[in-house]
KOLVEX-865633 format. One record per atom (N, C-alpha, C): residue in three letters; x, y, z. Coordinates in steps of 0.2 Angstrom, whole numbers, plus 5000, padded with zeros to 4 digits. Each point is the difference from the previous one (the first is absolute). Layout:
ALAXYZ;...
// end
This chain:
UNK557555005544;UNK500650025001;UNK500150005006;UNK499750045004;UNK500250005007;UNK500149945005;UNK499349974997;UNK500249935003;UNK500449954999;UNK500250004994;UNK500649964998;UNK500650045004;UNK500150045000;UNK500750045003;UNK499849975010;UNK499550005002;UNK499949985006;UNK500249935001;UNK499849964996;UNK500249934998;UNK500649985001;UNK500350034995;UNK500850004999;UNK500350025007;UNK499950045003;UNK500350035005;UNK499849945007;UNK499549964999;UNK499849955006;UNK500649964998;UNK499949974995;UNK500449934996;UNK500750035002;UNK500250044999;UNK500750015000;UNK500350035008;UNK499550015004;UNK500250005009;UNK499949935001;UNK499749944997;UNK500049935002;UNK500749975000;UNK500350024994;UNK500549954998;UNK500850055000;UNK499850045005;UNK500650064999;UNK500849975004;UNK500450014996;UNK500749985005;UNK500250085003;UNK499950044998;UNK499950065004;UNK499650044999;UNK499850045006;UNK499550044999;UNK499950065004;UNK500150074997;UNK500150055002;UNK499450044999;UNK500050065005;UNK499350054998;UNK500350075001;UNK499850074998;UNK500450075000;UNK499450054998;UNK500350055000;UNK499450064999;UNK500550034995;UNK499750054996;UNK500350054997;UNK499450065000;UNK500150064997;UNK499650055000;UNK500450064998;UNK499350045001;UNK500150084998;UNK499650065003;UNK500150045004;UNK499350035002;UNK500350095001;UNK499650044999;UNK500150085003;UNK499450035000;UNK500050045005;UNK499550055001;UNK500150065002;UNK499950064998;UNK500150064999;UNK499350065002;UNK500350055006;UNK499550055002;UNK500350064999;UNK499550044996;UNK500350095002;UNK499950015007;UNK500450045002;UNK500050075004;UNK499450055002;UNK500050014992;UNK499550075000;UNK499349974996;UNK499550015006;UNK499449994997;UNK499550024993;UNK499849954998;UNK499750014994;UNK500649974995;UNK500449985002;UNK500549964995;UNK500349945000;UNK499449965004;UNK500249935002;UNK500249974993;UNK499550014994;UNK500049954996;UNK500250044992;UNK500450075002;UNK500250024995;UNK500749994996;UNK499950004994;UNK500649954996;UNK500150044993;UNK500450024998;UNK500350054994;UNK500249944994;UNK499650014995;UNK500149964993;UNK499950044993;UNK500249984996;UNK499950044995;UNK499349954996;UNK499550064997;UNK499749964995;UNK500149954995;UNK499849955000;UNK500149954994;UNK500649975002;UNK500650015005;UNK500549975000;UNK499849935004;UNK500549964999;UNK499949925003;UNK500150005009;UNK500350045000;UNK500350015008;UNK500350065002;UNK500250005007;UNK500350065003;UNK500749985003;UNK500250055004;UNK500749985003;UNK499850005007;UNK500249965002;UNK499649985006;UNK500250015007;UNK500650035001;UNK500150025007;UNK499750075003;UNK499749985005;UNK499450055004;UNK499650014994;UNK499749954997;UNK499550014994;UNK499549935001;UNK499949985004;UNK499649934999;UNK499250015004;UNK499650004997;UNK499250005003;UNK499849945003;UNK500449955001;UNK499649945002;UNK500349975004;UNK499849955005;UNK500449955004;UNK499949934997;UNK500749964999;UNK500049944995;UNK500349955005;UNK499749955001;UNK500349955003;UNK500049924996;UNK500549985000;UNK500149914998;UNK500449975003;UNK499449935002;UNK500349965005;UNK500249934997;UNK500649984998;UNK499949934995;UNK500449965007;UNK499649934998;UNK500349955005;UNK500149954995;UNK500749965002;UNK500349954993;UNK500249955005;UNK500049954995;UNK500049945002;UNK500649974995;UNK500649965003;UNK500549964995;UNK500149945003;UNK499749964995;UNK500049925002;UNK500649984996;UNK500449955002;UNK500549974997;UNK500049925001;UNK499849964994;UNK500049944999;UNK500849965002;UNK499849945001;UNK500649954999;UNK500350004994;UNK499750004993;UNK500650024997;UNK500150064995;UNK500050065006;UNK500250044997;UNK499650044996;UNK499450004999;UNK499550044998;UNK499850055007;UNK499950064998;UNK499850065004;UNK499350024999;UNK499550025003;UNK499550034999;UNK499750055005;UNK500150054995;UNK499850085005;UNK499350004998;UNK499550015007;UNK499550035000;UNK499950085003;UNK499650034997;UNK499850075004;UNK499350034999;UNK500050035005;UNK499150064998;UNK500350065003;UNK499750054996;UNK500250075002;UNK499250045001;UNK499850035003;UNK499450045001;UNK500350065000;UNK499550054997;UNK500250065001;UNK499550045002;UNK500250045004;UNK499550055004;UNK500350084998;UNK499350034999;UNK500350074997;UNK499450035003;UNK499950075002;UNK499850045003;UNK500150084997;UNK499650065000;UNK500250074999;UNK500350005006;UNK500650075002;UNK500250015006;UNK499550025004;UNK500249985005;UNK499550015006;UNK499549985000;UNK499749944996;UNK499349985000;UNK500149925002;UNK499549964999;UNK500049955002;UNK500449954993;UNK500649955003;UNK500349954996;UNK499649954998;UNK499949994996;UNK499649924998;UNK500349954994;UNK499949945000;UNK500149944996;UNK499950044993;UNK500550014995;UNK499950014993;UNK499949964996;UNK500549955000;UNK500049954996;UNK500549955000;UNK499949924998;UNK500549965003;UNK500750004995;UNK500450045000;UNK500650014997;UNK500449944996;UNK500249955004;UNK500249945000;UNK499749975002;UNK499949924997;UNK500049935002;UNK500249954996;UNK500549974998;UNK500449964996;UNK500449955003;UNK500349954998;UNK500449955003;UNK500550004993;UNK500550014999;UNK500649974997;UNK500449945001;UNK500449974995;UNK500349935002;UNK500750014997;UNK500450005003;UNK500949994995;UNK500349955002;UNK500550004996;UNK500449935000;UNK499749944998;UNK499650014995;UNK499749954996;UNK500649994995;UNK500150054995;UNK500349974995;UNK500950005002;UNK500050085002;UNK500750015002;UNK500050055006;UNK500550045000;UNK499950045006;UNK499850085000;UNK499850014992;UNK499750065001;UNK499450004999;UNK499749954995;UNK499249994997;UNK499749995007;UNK499350034998;UNK499549995007;UNK499450014993;UNK499649985004;UNK499249994998;UNK499450035006;UNK499650034995;UNK499650045007;UNK499450014998;UNK499450005004;UNK499250015000;UNK499850055005;UNK499750044998;UNK499550035006;UNK500050084996;UNK500050045005;UNK499950074997;UNK500650035004;UNK500550044998;UNK500650025003;UNK500350064997;UNK500350035003;UNK500550064996;UNK500549974997;UNK500150024992;UNK500449984996;UNK500250024996;UNK500750005004;UNK500750054996;UNK499950064999;UNK500050055005;UNK499750044998;UNK500750075001;UNK499850044999;UNK500650074998;UNK499650065002;UNK500350035004;UNK499750085002;UNK500550045003;UNK499850054999;UNK500450055002;UNK499850045006;UNK500449985006;UNK499750035007;UNK499950065001;UNK500550054999;UNK499850065000;UNK499350034999;UNK499749974994;UNK499250024997;UNK499549965003;UNK500549935002;UNK499649945000;UNK499549974995;UNK500450014995;UNK499849994992;UNK500049944999;UNK499749954998;UNK500149924997;UNK499950004994;UNK500750024996;UNK499850024993;UNK500149934995;UNK500149945003;UNK500149944999;UNK499649965005;UNK499449984998;UNK499549965006;UNK499749954996;UNK499949955001;UNK499549944996;UNK500049955006;UNK499850025005;UNK499849965005;UNK499349994999;UNK499749935003;UNK499449984999;UNK499849925003;UNK499649984996;UNK499749935001;UNK500149954995;UNK500549945000;UNK499949974994;UNK500749935004;UNK500550004995;UNK500449955000;UNK500550014994;UNK500749975002;UNK500550004997;UNK500749965003;UNK500450014995;UNK500849985002;UNK500450064999;UNK500549985004;UNK500450075001;UNK500849965000;UNK500550044997;UNK500749995000;UNK500149934996;UNK499849974994;UNK500249964997;UNK500750014997;UNK500549975002;UNK500750004997;UNK500049984995;UNK500250044995;UNK500149984994;UNK500950024995;UNK500350015008;UNK500850004998;UNK500050075000;UNK500050044992;UNK500150085001;UNK499550045003;UNK499449985000;UNK499550035004;UNK499549965005;UNK499650045003;UNK499549965005;UNK499350024996;UNK499549955001;UNK499250024996;UNK499750005006;UNK499550045001;UNK499549995003;UNK499350024996;UNK499549965002;UNK499450004997;UNK499250005006;UNK499850055000;UNK499349995003;UNK499350034995;UNK499649955003;UNK499250014996;UNK499750045007;UNK499650054998;UNK499650035004;UNK499350015000;UNK499450015003;UNK499650014998;UNK499550025003;UNK499350044998;UNK499650025006;UNK499349994998;UNK499549975004;UNK499350014996;UNK499750075003;UNK499950074995;UNK499950045005;UNK499150035001;UNK499850015004;UNK499350005003;UNK500050094999;UNK499750044994;UNK500150075001;UNK499450035004;UNK499950055005;UNK499550025003;UNK499450034995;UNK500250014996;UNK499550064996;UNK499449924993;UNK500449945001;UNK499849944996;UNK499449995003;UNK499449974996;UNK499449985003;UNK500149934999;UNK499649945002;UNK500149945000;UNK500549945003;UNK500450055003;UNK500449955002;UNK500549964998;UNK500150004994;UNK500549984995;UNK500850035002;UNK500549984998;UNK500750005001;UNK500450014992;UNK500650035001;UNK500350004994;UNK500649985000;UNK500349964998;UNK500649965000;UNK500750054997;UNK500450015003;UNK500550045000;UNK500749975001;UNK500349984994;UNK500649965001;UNK500750024997;UNK500549985004;UNK500750024997;UNK500649955000;UNK500550014995;UNK500549935000;UNK500450074999;UNK500649965005;UNK500750065002;UNK500449944999;UNK500850054997;UNK500449974999;UNK500550045003;UNK500549985003;UNK500550045004;UNK500849944997;UNK500550054997;UNK500449964997;UNK500750065004;UNK500449955005;UNK500650035004;UNK500649994997;UNK500450055000;UNK500749974998;UNK500650045004;UNK500249975004;UNK500550035005;UNK500750034997;UNK500150065003;UNK500550044995;UNK500650035006;UNK500650014996;UNK500549995004;UNK499850065008;UNK499550054998;UNK499750055003;UNK499650005005;UNK499549954995;UNK499549985005;UNK499449964995;UNK499350035001;UNK499649954995;UNK499450024993;UNK500249984996;UNK499650044993;UNK499349935001;UNK499350044999;UNK499649965001;UNK499450034993;UNK499849944995;UNK499850044996;UNK499049965003;UNK499750054999;UNK499149994999;UNK499849994995;UNK499549945001;UNK499649984992;UNK499249995003;UNK499750044997;UNK499249995003;UNK499550014997;UNK499449935000;UNK499650004996;UNK499349995005;UNK499650054999;UNK499350005005;UNK499349994995;UNK499649995003;UNK499349984995;UNK499550055005;UNK499550044998;UNK499449995004;UNK499449984997;UNK499549945002;UNK499749964997;UNK499450064999;UNK499549974993;UNK499550045000;UNK499349975004;UNK499550075002;UNK499549965005;UNK499550044998;UNK499549985000;UNK499150034998;UNK499850025006;UNK499950035005;UNK499750015007;UNK499050024998;UNK500050034996;UNK499450024996;UNK500050034995;UNK499550014995;UNK499950024994;UNK500450064999;UNK500250055004;UNK500350075000;UNK500649995005;UNK500249945002;UNK500550015005;UNK500549944996;UNK500650034999;UNK500349954994;UNK500750005001;UNK500649955001;UNK500649995000;UNK500349964994;UNK500350054995;UNK500449964996;UNK500649985001;UNK500049924996;UNK500749995001;UNK500850044997;UNK500350015005;UNK500550024998;UNK500849985002;UNK500449994996;UNK500549975002;UNK500650064999;UNK500849995003;UNK500450034999;UNK500649995003;UNK500650044998;UNK500749985001;UNK500450065005;UNK500549975005;UNK500450065002;UNK500749965000;UNK500550054999;UNK500749965001;UNK500450065004;UNK500549985005;UNK500550055002;UNK500649965002;UNK500650055000;UNK500749995002;UNK500050045007;UNK500249965003;UNK500250035008;UNK500849975001;UNK500450055002;UNK500749995002;UNK500250015008;UNK500249975004;UNK500250015005;UNK500950005002;UNK500250045001;UNK500750015001;UNK500150015008;UNK500449965002;UNK500249995006;UNK500850015003;UNK500450034994;UNK500750015000;UNK500050074999;UNK499750044995;UNK500150074998;UNK500250045005;UNK499650015006;UNK500050055004;UNK500749995006;UNK500249935002;UNK500550005002;UNK500750034996;UNK500049984994;UNK500450014996;UNK500250094997;UNK499550015002;UNK499950094998;UNK500150035007;UNK499649995004;UNK500150045007;UNK500149955005;UNK500249954999;UNK500249955006;UNK499450005006;UNK499549994999;UNK499550005002;UNK499649944999;UNK499649965004;UNK499749934999;UNK499350024997;UNK499749974996;UNK499450014997;UNK499949974995;UNK499350034995;UNK499949974993;UNK499850074996;UNK500049964994;UNK499750074996;UNK499549954994;UNK499350015000;UNK499649984997;UNK499750044994;UNK500149974992;UNK499750034994;UNK499449944997;UNK499650054998;UNK499549954997;UNK499650034994;UNK499949994995;UNK499450024995;UNK499549954999;UNK499450004998;UNK499449965000;UNK499550034994;UNK499649964996;UNK499650024997;UNK499449955000;UNK499450035001;UNK499349944999;UNK499550044997;UNK499749954997;UNK499250034996;UNK499549955000;UNK499350004999;UNK499549985001;UNK500049985006;UNK499849945001;UNK499749965008;UNK500749995004;UNK500750034997;UNK500650005004;UNK500250084999;UNK499450075000;UNK500150044999;UNK500650055005;UNK499949965006;UNK500350045004;UNK500949985001;UNK500249954996;UNK500750004999;UNK500249985007;UNK500049935002;UNK500249985005;UNK499850025008;UNK499350045000;UNK499950015006;UNK499249985001;UNK499749964995;UNK499349995003;UNK499949914997;UNK500149965007;UNK500149944997;UNK499049995001;UNK499749955000;UNK499149995000;UNK499950035006;UNK500350005005;UNK499850005008;UNK499850074999;UNK499350025005;UNK499950065002;UNK499850044993;UNK499749984996;UNK499850034993;UNK499550015000;UNK499550005007;UNK499250014998;UNK499950064998;UNK500350045001;UNK499950074999;UNK499950024993;UNK500749974995;UNK500049994994;UNK499449994997;UNK499949945002;UNK499149984995;UNK499450035001;UNK500150045008;UNK499550045000;UNK500050084996;UNK500550024998;UNK500150054997;UNK499849974993;UNK500249964998;UNK499949984992;UNK499350005001;UNK499649975003;UNK499349985001;UNK499750065000;UNK500150065004;UNK499850065002;UNK500050054993;UNK500649984999;UNK500350064994;UNK499749964992;UNK499949965000;UNK499849954992;UNK500850014997;UNK500649995004;UNK500750024999;UNK500449934998;UNK500550014997;UNK500449944999;UNK500850015001;UNK500349945003;UNK500650014999;UNK500649994995;UNK499849964995;UNK500149974992;UNK500750065000;UNK499750055000;UNK500650064997;UNK500550035004;UNK499949995006;UNK500550025004;UNK500550005001;UNK500550025003;UNK500849985001;UNK500450065004;UNK500449975002;UNK500550035005;UNK500749995000;UNK500550055000;UNK500949974999;UNK500150055007;UNK500449975002;UNK500350035006;UNK501049975002;UNK500250065002;UNK500850005000;UNK500150015009;UNK500449975003;UNK500250035006;UNK500549975003;UNK500550065004;UNK500549975001;UNK499950025010;UNK500449955004;UNK499850015006;UNK500749985004;UNK500250045005;UNK500749985003;UNK499850015008;UNK500449955003;UNK500049995007;UNK500949995002;UNK500150045003;UNK500849985002;UNK500350065008;UNK500549955003;UNK500150035005;UNK500749985003;UNK500250055005;UNK500949975002;UNK499850025008;UNK500450025005;UNK499849985006;UNK499950075003;UNK499950054996;UNK499950075002;UNK499450024995;UNK499950004994;UNK499450014997;UNK499849964996;UNK499350024997;UNK499549964996;UNK499850034996;UNK499849974993;UNK499450044997;UNK499849954994;UNK499350035000;UNK499649954996;UNK499850054992;UNK499949994995;UNK499750064993;UNK499749954997;UNK499550044996;UNK499549964995;UNK499850054994;UNK499949974995;UNK499950034995;UNK499549964994;UNK499550035000;UNK499449974995;UNK499750034995;UNK500049994994;UNK499650024994;UNK499649944998;UNK499450025000;UNK499449964997;UNK499550034996;UNK499949964994;UNK499650024995;UNK499149965000;UNK499750045002;UNK499549944999;UNK499250034997;UNK499949974996;UNK499450014996;UNK499549935001;UNK499450055002;UNK499449955003;UNK499250044996;UNK500450034996;UNK499450054997;UNK499449984998;UNK499949934999;UNK499349974998;UNK499749955006;UNK500650005004;UNK499649965008;UNK499950065004;UNK500450045002;UNK499850055005;UNK500150074999;UNK500050024993;UNK500150064996;UNK500650055004;UNK500549935002;UNK500750045002;UNK500749984995;UNK500150064999;UNK500749984995;UNK500550065005;UNK500549975001;UNK500450065005;UNK500849984999;UNK500450045000;UNK500749985002;UNK500250025008;UNK500349955004;UNK500250035008;UNK501050004999;UNK500150055005;UNK500749995001;UNK500150025007;UNK500349955003;UNK500350015008;UNK500649995002;UNK500350055004;UNK500750005002;UNK500050015009;UNK500349955001;UNK500150015009;UNK500649985002;UNK500450025007;UNK500449975003;UNK500050025006;UNK500249965005;UNK500050005007;UNK500849985002;UNK500250055003;UNK500649995003;UNK499949975008;UNK500549985003;UNK500049975007;UNK500750035003;UNK500050035006;UNK500749995004;UNK499849985006;UNK500449955001;UNK500049955007;UNK500450045006;UNK499650035003;UNK500350065005;UNK500549955007;UNK499649945000;UNK500349965003;UNK499649924999;UNK500149955004;UNK499849924998;UNK499350035001;UNK499650035004;UNK499550005001;UNK499550064998;UNK500550064998;UNK499650054996;UNK500450014995;UNK499550034995;UNK500250014994;UNK499350074997;UNK500550034995;UNK499550084998;UNK499949974993;UNK499450014999;UNK499750004991;UNK499750044996;UNK500250014994;UNK499650054997;UNK499849964993;UNK499450034998;UNK499549964994;UNK499950064996;UNK500150014993;UNK499850064995;UNK499749964995;UNK499450014997;UNK499649964995;UNK499850044995;UNK500050014993;UNK499650014996;UNK499649984995;UNK499450004998;UNK499649974995;UNK499650064995;UNK500249964994;UNK499650064996;UNK499649934995;UNK499350034999;UNK499649964997;UNK499750054994;UNK500049974993;UNK499850044994;UNK499349974999;UNK499650035002;UNK499249984998;UNK500050014993;UNK500149944995;UNK499950034992;UNK499250004999;UNK499649955003;UNK499250014999;UNK499750065002;UNK500150035005;UNK499750085003;UNK500650054996;UNK500649984998;UNK500450074999;UNK500250025006;UNK500249975006;UNK500250045005;UNK500649955003;UNK500550055005;UNK500549975002;UNK500050015007;UNK500149965005;UNK500050005007;UNK500649985004;UNK500250065003;UNK500649995003;UNK500150005007;UNK500649935004;UNK499650045007;UNK501149985003;UNK500150045004;UNK500749985002;UNK499950015010;UNK500249935004;UNK499950005004;UNK500749985004;UNK500150035006;UNK500549985004;UNK499949995007;UNK500449955004;UNK500149975005;UNK500550015004;UNK499950005008;UNK500750015002;UNK499849945008;UNK500549975002;UNK499749965005;UNK500649975004;UNK499950005007;UNK500349975005;UNK500049945001;UNK500349954998;UNK499949945001;UNK500349965006;UNK499749945006;UNK500449985002;UNK499849914997;UNK500749975002;UNK499849934998;UNK500549965006;UNK499949924997;UNK500549975006;UNK500650004998;UNK500149994993;UNK500750014997;UNK500150044994;UNK500650014997;UNK500150034995;UNK499949964992;UNK499850044995;UNK499849984996;UNK499550014996;UNK499950014994;UNK499350034997;UNK499549954999;UNK500049935002;UNK499649955000;UNK499849995008;UNK500450035004;UNK500049965006;UNK499250045005;UNK499649945001;UNK499350035002;UNK500149945008;UNK499650045005;UNK499450054999;UNK500450075000;UNK499550054998;UNK500350075001;UNK499550045001;UNK500050065004;UNK499750045003;UNK500250074998;UNK499650034996;UNK500150074998;UNK499650075001;UNK500350055001;UNK499750055001;UNK500050054993;UNK499450024996;UNK500250024994;UNK499550074998;UNK500450034996;UNK499850074998;UNK499949984992;UNK499450024997;UNK499949994994;UNK499550094997;UNK500450014993;UNK499750054996;UNK500049994993;UNK499550034998;UNK499949974991;UNK499750054998;UNK499950044994;UNK499950034996;UNK499849974993;UNK499450034997;UNK499849974993;UNK499750064995;UNK499949974995;UNK499950064995;UNK499450035000;UNK499550064999;UNK499550034998;UNK499549944998;UNK500249974995;UNK499649954997;UNK499849935004;UNK500549995005;UNK499649965004;UNK499850005009;UNK499750074997;UNK499850035007;UNK499149965001;UNK500049995006;UNK499449945002;UNK500149944997;UNK500549974998;UNK500149944999;UNK500549965004;UNK500450035003;UNK500650005006;UNK499950015005;UNK500149945006;UNK499850005006;UNK499350005002;UNK499849995006;UNK499250005001;UNK499750064999;UNK499450015003;UNK499650085000;UNK500350035003;UNK500550005005;UNK500350045003;UNK500450064996;UNK500149964994;UNK500550034996;UNK499650034994;UNK499450004999;UNK499650014993;UNK500150074997;UNK500050035003;UNK500250074996;UNK500850035000;UNK500549955002;UNK500650035000;UNK500549964997;UNK500550034998;UNK500549964996;UNK500849975003;UNK500050005008;UNK500449985002;UNK499849985007;UNK500349955005;UNK499849985007;UNK500749965003;UNK499749995005;UNK500649975006;UNK499849965005;UNK500349965003;UNK499849945004;UNK500549995005;UNK500150005005;UNK500349995007;UNK499649935004;UNK500649955002;UNK499749945003;UNK500549945001;UNK499749965002;UNK500449955002;UNK499849914997;UNK500649984998;UNK499849934996;UNK500549955004;UNK499749934999;UNK500349965003;UNK500049944995;UNK500549984999;UNK500249964993;UNK500449925004;UNK499749944997;UNK500349955002;UNK500049944995;UNK500549964999;UNK499849954997;UNK500749955001;UNK499649934998;UNK500649945005;UNK500049954995;
// end
């Protein structure tokens, strides 16, 4: 597939009417101003994510390069590559993986539909304050986007991965594949998206004692992005995103597990002689981000039920709520607070874990706005957690404690 993308890029350049290139990306780096706390982060055991302001333990860098080629007949070809670099705070940053290598062809049928092939970020949704990609089926494959059917637009993607688990003998691989359908409906206030997904994990016998049984599964979801309600209620620009998702079997993570990067799942199946056949997840989420000239705010509410009892001996309910208000002191300075609470009810072990985290930060940016970057922030973070979570939060620095803090500097940039 990588060879075909390269050839498509080469041929499109030879016959180009217009040819332009550019970059896009994201980066962040954080350091603590207190010795021993460089890699301290506070996250509730079993929670899928954590509230991120002053609470990130890694350096992350994405450097994407793209090429837009316009042919004489109006067809446009977009080629993009995106390496991802990662490292624990204050340690070496190395290439983690290639996040994107794909080509997309537009204006073949009409002005909305496009065809794509390769590895790409695919129609993702995230809650920024917790860095939670609650709807993410990115990966390797091919698809068609935004077929105009009149009342709705239809998108379809096929994604697959030949997984090579670390614990398997013999060098064989397991096929994991996904069929993803999105139906978008424009409404007076925003966009309603129906998500339908079928996934299949193939069977594979590595040795007489190492076997993966074939499992299929499905997921479905409904997500609504309202872009006018904050303007009407508060006279502030922004959006409100609400979603509900369900998944079971091979699609057990309900819209957050494409076949991409699933080697660890296969390793767990082989190591524990387990299955994902009866695994299931249900997730509800609401996320806000809106602002005016002097004030802005983000909020996040998540409730998730996860049953992985036969796979990883995990059965739990997770509730999370958080808020991040901004005060724009001037064009270049803003004051930020963030408060987040996570509660995980571990049904398997009859335990409940709770964590409360609060941060404050002074930020320096080039312009006003919640999304304006680059930003340099000086932060202070404080967290406390339940006795049941002692030894499970932070690093060994907090092994015998139920509270902690951190003070440091972070630089964040996207373009």
